[in-house]
C-alpha positions in Angstrom: -31.4 15.7 -46.8 -32.5 18.8 -45.0 -32.0 22.3 -46.4 -29.4 23.8 -48.8 -26.9 26.3 -47.5 -24.2 28.7 -48.7 -20.8 27.2 -47.8 -17.3 28.5 -47.6 -15.0 27.3 -50.4 -11.4 26.7 -49.4 -8.4 26.4 -51.7 -5.3 24.4 -50.8 -2.9 21.8 -51.9 -2.8 18.0 -51.4 0.2 15.8 -50.5 1.5 15.9 -54.1 1.4 19.7 -54.2 -1.6 19.7 -56.6 -4.3 22.4 -56.1 -7.5 21.3 -54.4 -10.8 23.1 -53.5 -12.9 21.9 -50.6 -16.0 22.7 -48.6 -17.9 21.2 -45.7 -21.7 20.7 -45.9 -23.7 19.0 -43.1 -20.5 17.7 -41.4 -19.2 16.1 -44.7 -16.2 17.2 -46.6 -16.3 17.6 -50.4 -13.3 18.2 -52.6 -12.5 19.0 -56.2 -9.1 18.5 -58.0 -8.7 20.2 -61.4 -6.2 17.5 -62.4 -9.0 14.8 -62.3 -10.6 16.4 -65.4 -14.1 16.3 -63.9 -15.8 19.5 -62.6 -17.5 17.7 -59.8 -17.0 18.0 -56.0 -16.7 14.5 -54.6 -17.3 13.3 -51.1 -14.3 12.4 -49.1 -13.6 8.7 -49.5 -12.7 6.1 -46.9 -10.7 2.8 -47.3 -13.9 0.7 -47.1 -14.0 -0.8 -50.6 -10.5 -2.2 -51.1 -9.7 -5.9 -51.9 -9.6 -8.2 -49.0 -5.9 -8.8 -49.7 -5.1 -5.2 -48.7 -6.8 -5.7 -45.4 -5.2 -9.1 -44.6 -1.7 -7.7 -45.3 -2.1 -4.5 -43.4 0.3 -3.7 -40.6 -1.5 -0.6 -39.3 -0.2 3.0 -39.6 3.5 2.8 -39.8 4.7 6.2 -38.6 3.7 9.3 -36.7 4.0 11.4 -39.9 1.4 9.1 -41.5 -0.9 9.6 -38.5 -0.6 13.4 -38.9 -1.5 13.2 -42.6 -4.5 10.9 -41.9 -5.7 13.1 -39.1 -5.4 16.2 -41.3 -7.5 14.4 -43.9 -10.2 12.7 -41.8 -10.0 14.6 -38.5 -10.5 13.1 -35.1 -13.0 10.3 -34.3 -15.6 12.7 -33.0 -19.2 13.6 -33.7 -18.7 17.3 -32.9 -22.3 18.2 -32.2 -22.2 21.8 -30.9 -24.2 22.8 -27.8 -27.6 24.4 -28.5 -28.3 28.1 -27.6 -32.0 28.3 -27.1 -31.9 32.1 -27.6 -30.5 31.6 -31.1 -33.1 28.9 -31.9 -35.9 31.2 -30.6 -34.6 34.1 -32.7 -34.6 31.8 -35.8 -38.2 30.8 -35.1 -39.4 34.4 -34.5 -37.8 35.7 -37.7 -39.1 33.0 -39.9 -41.3 34.4 -42.8 -44.3 32.5 -41.7 -44.2 33.9 -38.1 -43.6 37.4 -39.4 -46.6 37.1 -41.6 -48.7 36.0 -38.6 -47.5 39.0 -36.6 -48.4 41.2 -39.5 -52.0 39.8 -39.5 -52.2 40.4 -35.7 -51.2 44.0 -36.2 -53.9 44.4 -38.8 -56.5 43.2 -36.3 -55.1 45.6 -33.7 -55.5 48.5 -36.1 -59.2 47.4 -36.4 -59.5 47.6 -32.6 -59.5 43.8 -32.0 -57.2 44.3 -29.0 -58.1 41.3 -26.8 -58.3 38.8 -29.7 -55.1 40.1 -31.2 -53.1 40.0 -27.9 -54.4 36.6 -27.1 -53.5 35.2 -30.6 -50.1 36.8 -30.4 -49.5 35.2 -27.0 -50.5 31.8 -28.3 -48.2 32.2 -31.3 -45.2 33.1 -29.1 -45.9 30.2 -26.7 -46.2 27.8 -29.6 -42.8 28.9 -31.0 -41.2 28.5 -27.6 -42.5 24.9 -27.3 -41.0 24.2 -30.7 -37.7 25.6 -29.6 -37.8 23.6 -26.4 -38.6 20.4 -28.3 -35.7 21.1 -30.8 -33.3 21.8 -27.9 -34.4 18.5 -26.2 -33.8 16.5 -29.4 -30.4 18.1 -29.8 -29.5 17.1 -26.2 -30.5 13.5 -27.0 -28.2 13.6 -30.1 -25.3 14.9 -27.9 -25.9 12.0 -25.5 -25.4 9.5 -28.4 -21.8 10.6 -28.7 -19.5 7.7 -27.8 -17.4 8.4 -24.7 -13.6 8.3 -25.2 -12.0 5.0 -24.0 -8.5 3.7 -24.2 -8.0 1.1 -26.9 -5.1 -1.2 -28.0 -3.9 0.0 -31.4 -1.1 -1.5 -33.5 1.0 1.5 -34.7 4.6 1.9 -35.8 5.1 -1.9 -35.4 3.9 -2.2 -31.8 0.7 -2.4 -29.8 0.0 0.7 -27.8 -2.9 2.3 -25.8 -4.6 5.1 -27.7 -7.8 7.1 -27.0 -10.7 6.1 -29.1 -11.0 9.7 -30.2 -7.5 9.4 -31.9 -8.5 6.4 -34.1 -7.9 6.8 -37.8 -9.0 4.9 -40.9 -6.4 2.2 -41.4 -5.6 1.6 -37.7 -5.4 -2.0 -36.6 -7.4 -2.2 -33.3 -8.3 -4.8 -30.7 -12.0 -5.1 -29.8 -12.9 -6.5 -26.4 -16.3 -7.1 -24.7 -16.8 -6.5 -21.0 -16.7 -9.5 -18.7 -20.0 -8.4 -17.1 -22.5 -5.7 -17.6 -22.6 -3.2 -20.5 -19.4 -1.7 -21.8 -18.7 1.3 -24.1 -20.0 0.9 -27.7 -17.6 0.3 -30.6 -16.1 3.7 -31.4 -15.7 3.1 -35.2 -16.7 0.9 -38.1 -14.2 -2.0 -37.9 -13.5 -4.9 -40.3 -12.8 -8.1 -38.3 -9.6 -9.9 -39.4 -9.1 -12.4 -36.6 -11.3 -13.5 -33.8 -15.1 -13.1 -33.7 -17.5 -10.7 -31.9 -21.1 -10.9 -30.8 -22.6 -7.5 -31.2 -25.9 -5.9 -30.3 -26.9 -3.6 -33.2 -30.3 -2.4 -31.7 -29.2 1.2 -31.9 -28.7 1.0 -35.7 -31.3 -1.5 -36.8 -33.9 -1.8 -34.0 -33.3 -5.6 -33.9 -32.7 -6.9 -30.4 -31.2 -10.1 -31.6 -27.4 -10.1 -31.2 -25.4 -10.5 -34.4 -22.3 -12.8 -34.7 -19.5 -11.1 -36.6 -17.0 -13.4 -38.3 -13.5 -12.6 -39.4 -12.8 -11.9 -43.1 -9.5 -13.7 -43.1 -11.0 -16.6 -45.2 -12.4 -14.4 -47.9 -10.8 -14.5 -51.4 -8.0 -12.0 -51.8 -9.4 -10.7 -55.1 -12.9 -9.9 -53.7 -13.7 -6.3 -52.9 -15.2 -5.3 -49.6 -18.8 -4.1 -49.8 -19.9 -2.6 -46.4 -23.6 -3.4 -47.2 -23.1 -6.9 -48.5 -20.4 -7.9 -46.1 -22.0 -6.8 -42.8 -21.2 -10.1 -41.2 -17.5 -9.1 -41.1 -18.0 -5.5 -39.9 -18.5 -4.3 -36.4 -20.3 -1.0 -36.8 -19.7 2.1 -34.6 -22.3 2.5 -31.8 -23.0 -1.3 -31.4 -22.5 -2.9 -28.0 -20.0 -5.7 -27.8 -21.4 -8.7 -25.8 -18.8 -11.3 -26.4 -15.5 -11.8 -28.2 -13.1 -14.6 -29.0 -9.4 -14.0 -28.9 -7.6 -13.3 -32.2 -4.8 -15.3 -33.6 -1.7 -13.7 -35.2 -2.0 -12.0 -38.6 0.8 -12.0 -41.2 2.2 -8.6 -40.1 0.4 -8.1 -36.7 1.0 -10.2 -33.6 -1.7 -11.1 -31.1 -3.1 -8.2 -29.1 -1.9 -8.1 -25.5 -5.5 -7.8 -24.1 -6.7 -10.9 -25.9 -9.3 -9.1 -28.1 -10.5 -9.6 -31.6 -8.3 -7.9 -34.3 -9.7 -5.6 -37.0 -8.9 -2.7 -39.2 -10.7 0.7 -38.9 -12.7 1.5 -42.0 -14.6 4.7 -41.1 -14.6 7.2 -38.2 -16.7 10.0 -36.9 -19.8 11.0 -38.7 -18.9 8.7 -41.6 -19.7 5.6 -39.6 -23.1 3.9 -39.7 -23.9 5.6 -36.3 -22.7 8.9 -37.7 -24.9 8.7 -40.7 -27.9 8.0 -38.4 -27.0 11.1 -36.3 -26.6 13.2 -39.5 -30.0 12.1 -40.7 -31.7 13.1 -37.5 -29.6 16.3 -37.1 -30.2 17.7 -40.6 -33.7 16.4 -41.5 -36.8 18.5 -41.2 -38.0 18.5 -37.6 -41.3 20.4 -37.7 -44.6 20.1 -39.6 -45.0 22.9 -42.0 -47.5 24.0 -44.7 -44.7 24.2 -47.3 -46.0 21.2 -49.3 -47.3 21.3 -52.9 -50.8 20.3 -51.7 -50.8 23.1 -49.1 -49.8 25.7 -51.7 -52.5 24.5 -54.1 -55.1 24.7 -51.3 -54.0 28.2 -50.3 -54.1 29.3 -54.0 -57.7 28.2 -54.3 -58.6 30.0 -51.1 -56.7 33.1 -52.4 -58.9 33.2 -55.5 -62.1 33.4 -53.4 -60.4 35.9 -51.0 -59.5 38.2 -53.9 -63.0 38.0 -55.3 -64.5 38.8 -51.9 -62.1 41.7 -51.3 -62.9 43.1 -54.7 -66.6 42.9 -54.0 -66.2 44.7 -50.6 -64.0 47.3 -52.2 -66.5 47.9 -55.0 -69.4 48.2 -52.6 -67.5 50.4 -50.2 -66.4 52.9 -52.9 -70.0 53.5 -53.7 -70.6 54.7 -50.2 -69.1 58.2 -49.9 -69.5 58.3 -46.2 -67.5 55.2 -45.5 -64.0 55.5 -44.2 -61.4 54.8 -46.9 -58.9 53.8 -44.2 -61.3 51.2 -42.7 -62.2 50.0 -46.2 -58.6 49.4 -47.2 -57.9 47.7 -43.9 -60.8 45.3 -44.3 -59.8 44.4 -47.8 -56.3 43.6 -46.7 -57.6 41.5 -43.8 -59.8 39.5 -46.2 -56.8 38.6 -48.3 -54.5 37.8 -45.4 -57.2 35.6 -43.7 -56.5 33.0 -46.3 -53.6 31.8 -44.1 -54.9 32.0 -40.5 -52.3 32.6 -37.8 -53.5 29.5 -36.0 -52.6 27.2 -38.9 -49.4 25.7 -37.3 -51.3 25.1 -34.1 -54.2 23.5 -36.0 -51.8 21.2 -37.8 -50.2 20.2 -34.5 -53.6 19.5 -33.0 -54.6 17.4 -36.0 -51.5 15.3 -35.8 -51.9 14.9 -32.0 -55.5 13.7 -32.5 -54.3 11.3 -35.2 -51.7 9.9 -32.8 -54.3 9.4 -30.1 -56.6 7.5 -32.6 -53.7 5.3 -33.6 -52.8 4.6 -30.0 -56.4 3.5 -29.3 -55.9 1.0 -32.2 -52.6 -0.2 -30.7 -50.4 1.6 -33.2 -47.5 3.7 -31.9 -46.0 6.4 -34.2 -42.4 7.2 -33.7 -42.3 10.0 -36.4 -45.4 12.1 -36.0 -44.4 14.6 -38.8 -45.1 11.8 -41.3 -48.7 11.5 -40.4 -49.9 14.2 -42.8 -48.4 12.2 -45.6 -50.2 9.0 -44.7 -53.2 10.0 -46.8 -51.2 9.2 -50.0 -50.5 5.6 -49.0 -52.1 2.8 -51.2 -50.0 -0.1 -50.0 -48.8 -1.0 -46.5 -45.8 -3.4 -45.9 -45.2 -5.0 -42.5 -41.8 -6.0 -41.2 -41.0 -9.5 -40.1 -41.2 -10.9 -36.6 -38.9 -9.4 -34.1 -39.4 -5.7 -35.0 -43.2 -5.1 -34.9 -44.0 -8.2 -33.0 -42.3 -10.2 -30.3 -39.2 -12.2 -31.2 -40.3 -15.6 -30.0 -41.2 -18.3 -32.5 -42.7 -21.7 -32.1 -41.9 -24.7 -34.3 -45.1 -25.9 -35.9 -43.4 -29.1 -37.1 -41.4 -30.8 -39.8 -42.8 -31.9 -43.2 -41.4 -33.8 -46.1 -40.1 -36.6 -43.8 -42.3 -39.3 -45.2 -42.1 -40.1 -48.9 -45.6 -41.5 -48.9 -47.1 -38.5 -47.0 -44.9 -35.4 -47.7 -47.5 -33.0 -46.4 -47.7 -34.7 -43.0 -46.3 -32.6 -40.2 -44.3 -34.5 -37.6 -42.5 -33.5 -34.4 -38.7 -33.6 -33.7 -38.8 -37.2 -32.5 -39.4 -38.5 -36.0 -36.5 -36.6 -37.7 -33.6 -38.4 -39.2 -30.1 -38.0 -37.6 -28.9 -35.9 -40.5 -31.9 -33.5 -40.4 -31.3 -33.1 -36.6 -27.6 -32.3 -37.3 -28.6 -29.6 -39.8 -30.9 -28.0 -37.2 -28.3 -28.3 -34.4 -25.4 -26.8 -36.3 -26.5 -24.7 -39.2 -26.9 -21.4 -37.4 -25.0 -18.4 -35.9 -26.1 -18.7 -32.3 -23.8 -17.7 -29.3 -24.1 -18.3 -25.6 -25.0 -15.2 -23.7 -25.5 -15.4 -19.9 -25.9 -19.2 -20.2 -28.6 -19.0 -22.9 -28.4 -19.5 -26.7 -28.9 -16.1 -28.3 -29.4 -15.2 -32.0 -32.0 -15.6 -34.6 -35.3 -16.6 -33.0 -35.8 -19.4 -35.6 -32.5 -20.9 -34.7 -33.2 -20.7 -31.0 -36.6 -22.4 -31.5 -35.0 -25.1 -33.7 -32.3 -25.9 -31.1 -34.9 -26.2 -28.3 -37.2 -28.4 -30.3 -34.6 -31.0 -31.0 -33.2 -31.0 -27.4 -29.6 -30.0 -28.2 -27.5 -27.7 -26.1 -24.9 -25.1 -27.1 -21.7 -25.0 -25.0 -19.5 -22.0 -24.3 -16.8 -23.2 -26.7 -19.4 -23.4 -29.6 -19.7 -27.2 -29.5 -23.2 -28.8 -29.4 -24.5 -32.0 -27.8 -27.8 -33.8 -27.7 -29.6 -33.8 -24.4 -31.9 -36.7 -25.0 -31.7 -40.1 -26.7 -28.4 -41.3 -28.2 -25.3 -39.6 -27.1 -24.2 -37.3 -30.0 -22.2 -34.2 -30.4 -21.0 -31.8 -33.2 -18.5 -29.0 -33.8 -18.7 -26.3 -36.5 -15.4 -26.3 -38.4 -16.3 -23.5 -40.8 -19.4 -21.3 -41.1 -20.6 -19.5 -44.2 -23.1 -17.0 -42.7 -26.5 -16.3 -44.1 -26.4 -14.3 -47.4 -29.5 -12.4 -48.4 -28.5 -12.7 -52.0 -28.1 -16.5 -51.8 -31.0 -16.9 -49.3 -29.2 -19.6 -47.5 -26.3 -20.4 -45.1 -24.1 -23.4 -44.8 -21.5 -25.0 -42.4 -18.9 -27.7 -42.5 -19.3 -29.7 -39.3 -17.6 -32.6 -37.4 -20.3 -34.9 -36.1 -19.4 -37.3 -33.3 -21.4 -40.5 -32.8 -20.4 -43.8 -31.3 -16.8 -42.7 -31.0 -16.7 -42.0 -34.7 -16.2 -38.6 -36.3 -17.4 -37.7 -39.7 -17.5 -34.5 -41.6 -20.7 -33.2 -43.1 -21.7 -30.2 -45.1 -25.0 -28.8 -43.9 -27.2 -26.1 -45.5 -30.4 -24.3 -44.6 -32.4 -21.6 -46.4 -35.4 -20.7 -48.5 -37.0 -23.7 -50.2 -36.6 -22.1 -53.7 -32.9 -21.5 -53.0 -32.1 -25.0 -51.7 -34.0 -26.8 -54.5 -31.4 -26.2 -57.3 -28.6 -27.6 -55.1 -30.3 -30.9 -54.3 -29.0 -34.0 -56.1 -32.4 -35.6 -55.8 -35.5 -33.5 -55.3 -38.0 -35.2 -52.9 -41.4 -36.0 -54.3 -44.0 -33.3 -53.6 -41.3 -30.7 -52.8 -42.8 -27.8 -54.8 -46.4 -28.5 -53.7 -45.4 -28.7 -50.1 -43.5 -25.4 -50.3 -46.5 -23.7 -51.9 -48.9 -25.2 -49.2 -46.8 -24.0 -46.3 -46.3 -20.5 -47.8 -50.1 -20.2 -48.3 -50.6 -20.9 -44.7 -48.4 -18.0 -43.8 -45.7 -20.1 -42.2 -42.0 -19.3 -42.3 -40.6 -22.2 -44.3 -37.0 -23.4 -44.2 -35.5 -26.2 -46.3 -32.7 -28.4 -44.9 -29.9 -30.2 -46.9 -26.7 -32.1 -46.2 -24.1 -34.3 -47.8 -20.9 -36.0 -46.7 -17.7 -33.9 -46.8 -15.4 -35.7 -49.2 -11.7 -35.0 -49.8 -8.6 -34.5 -47.7 -8.6 -30.7 -47.7 -9.1 -29.0 -44.4 -12.5 -27.3 -43.7 -10.8 -23.9 -43.7 -10.0 -24.3 -47.4 -13.6 -24.9 -48.4 -15.0 -22.1 -50.6 -18.7 -21.2 -50.4 
C-alpha cells in the first residue's frame, strides 16, 4: 500500500532480556527476534486470536507495572496524524522529477524566444501543483477530523473499576461501553470483544451500511474456539462505530458489574491497529493523485519516443547539410522534438479527462467517490453490483409467501394465510432492536415484521397486533452466519395462557433444505423460479424444542 521508504532500524531488548530489532513503517511496528530462528520482521501482534476461554476468564490488567509494559509495547490509543505544512507539500510537488522535467521543457522554449507561451505554461503548471497541494492538505485535515476525541471510560484495572481516559486504553483492558440516552455520543474508542450485555452499533463509517448492527456477547461461545475478528464480527464492537443502545452487563467470573450499567468487553486492538485505524492508514498512505506512471503510459510514451527520435534525426541530418544554419538553433530544435513526447500539459490533460468522465457519469446518475480509478475502468470486463441498502434505498417490500399450499406450491399468498408457526419464525428469527420507537435492523426483517402485524417492545419481546392474542420472547439467538447462510433462535411462544419452546430458523433455501426432516413438494422448483425472477428468497423452518436443558445451553 502506497510507496516504499527507507526506515530507521532500532536495536533493543524485550522483557526477557533477548535482543530484538524493530522499525516503524506507515505507523505500524515490525520486529525481529534472532531467537525465533526466522529472518523475518513480523508485524506487532495483538490479543485478537485467543481462545474464548482466555477472554471469559480475564480480570483486566492486574497492576500498574503491567500497564507500563503494555503501553511501552503498544503505545497510547491515538491515531497520531501530524499536522500538514503546506509549504513542505508544495516543495515536494515542485521538486518531483516530472515537474522538473516540465520546467526544463519550458526553459527550452524560452531559449527559442517563445516567451509568452513559456511563461503562460509555467504559470499554469505552478497553479496546478498548488491546487494539488491544497487538495492533499484538505484531505489530511479530513483525516485528522476522524480522530476519536478523548472521553472518560470505566475500566477494570487492579481489581477495581476506575475512570480512565480513552487515550489510555490498552489491549487486555476490561471496559464498560455505554450508549448516550439521547442524541449522538462519542464513537467507540477501540475494537472491543463483548463479554456481557449487548450493544446496538452504527457501523456506517466502516462499511457504508446505514442499518444498525446488534452485537451479542461471546460468553456462550465454546471455550476451545478461537476468536476470528472477521468471522466473529457479531461479538466485536469496532472502533469508530457509534453506540445507539446497550443492555446492562451481568457479572463475569472475575469482574463485577460496571458501576455505570454498561456492557462489558475486553479491548482487542487500539490506535491504528483497529478497523477504523486500518481505514485511516489506507487513505493516508495510498496514492492520492493521477499520474502517468503506469505500464500502459510508459509503453505509449516509448512508441512516441521512437517517432520523435526519427524526426529529430531527420531534422538534424537536413540541418547539417545547410552550412548557413545556426548549429545552436539546430541542437535546440532537436532536443525540443524529443522532449515534446511528454507535453508539460499532460497532468492537466489527465485531470480534464477524468473530470469530463465524472460529468458524463453524473449525467447517467452514477456518482464516483474515487476519481483516480476512472482511468483504470477501461480494463473492466465484468461489473458486480452490491445488494440493496448500499447502492439503492434500504426499503424492501414483501412480495408474498409461497410454498404454503401443498397442491399449489408456486402460489404466492399474503400474510393472512400463513400458519401460526411460519408467523412465529418471521416474528422472532431476526436481530432487530427498537430505536426511537421503531424497529431497526435488516430491511428484510423490518418488512417481515410489518407484513405480519407484530410489534417489537423495548424489552425485546414481541406481540401480535391483529387477530388472536399471541406473544413471544427470544431466549437464545444464534446470529446470521455468512458461512452457514442462516440464523436460528430458541423462543418461548405464548398462546392461550400456554408457553411452548420452539427452535426457529431462517436462511437461504439451499442452506435450509438439508436441515428439513421432510422436504415440501416442489421445494427445488419453487426456489429456482423465485431466483430467476430476481427475488430475494428466504426459507423458514421450525421444530419443537425438546428436552429439559435451558435455552442457554443449546449449541448451534
